[in-house]
N, C-alpha and C positions, 0 to 999 in steps of 0.2 A: 454464525460461522466464526471460527477463531482464525484470524489472519496471521497468527504466528505459527500455524501448523498446517500440514498436509497429511491427511489420513492419520490423524492423532499423533503425528511425529513433528517435533520442532523443526522449523525450516532452517536451512543453512544457506548462506549466500551463494556458495559454489553450486549447490543443487538448483537453486532458483535460476541462476544465470545459465546453467546448462539446459534448463527447461524452457529457456527463451524469455524469461522475465527481464525487464529493464530496471536498473537500480536508480533511484532518486535519493541522494544522500542528504541527510539532515544532521544537525549537531548531536541530537539525542536519539534519533530514530531514522532508519533507512526504510524507505517505502519501495516496494517492488511491484511492477505492473506487467501483465501479459496481455497484449492486444489480441492474441490468438484465443484466449479464454474469455475475454470480456464480452458480456451480453448487452452492453450499452444501456443498462437500466437507468443509470444516472444517480444512484444513491450517493456516490462520492461527491459529485458536483453540487447536488442539493444539500448534502450533509455539511460541507465546508467549502464554499467556492473560493475562499482565500487560499486554500491548499490545492484544490483540484479545479483548474480552469482550462477548459478544452481549447480555447483559442490562443492560449499563451504558450510560449516556448521557454523553458520546459513547462509542461502543463501541470506537473506536480512539484510543489515547493514545500517540503516537509516542515521547514521552520516557520512557515506562515501560520501555523496553528500550534496549540499546546500538544504535548505528547499524548496525553490521555484522550483528548478530543480527536486527534488523528487516528488513534487506535479504535475508538468508538465508531468512527466513520468507516474505516477499513473493515471492521467486523460486520458491517451491514451489506457488504458486497455479496450478492447472492451467487455469483458465478465462481468466486475464488480467484478472480483476476488480480486482486490486490492482496499483498502480503506485507508483513513488516518484520524487522529485526530491531529490537531495542539495543541501544549501546550502553545503557546503564546497568545491565546485568539482571534486571528484574524479570 
């Protein structure tokens, strides 16, 4: 799954926020999460526990991982509950 798209269209911050996603800002990457969509499979936590840690507040810290690794983990989310927007224009 491509975490930068919904229905093959690039995600936009306003659209994600309107759909109930919560924003977790990082220096180079913003990660968005929807608890209503999440199936709690755990790919994110297993994929990079430094970024995704359920018992911590905030539970997502984008800057605790590299941008490419964050994207790799987000793309393994089977429900689409995780999305991202790069800040570097790529």
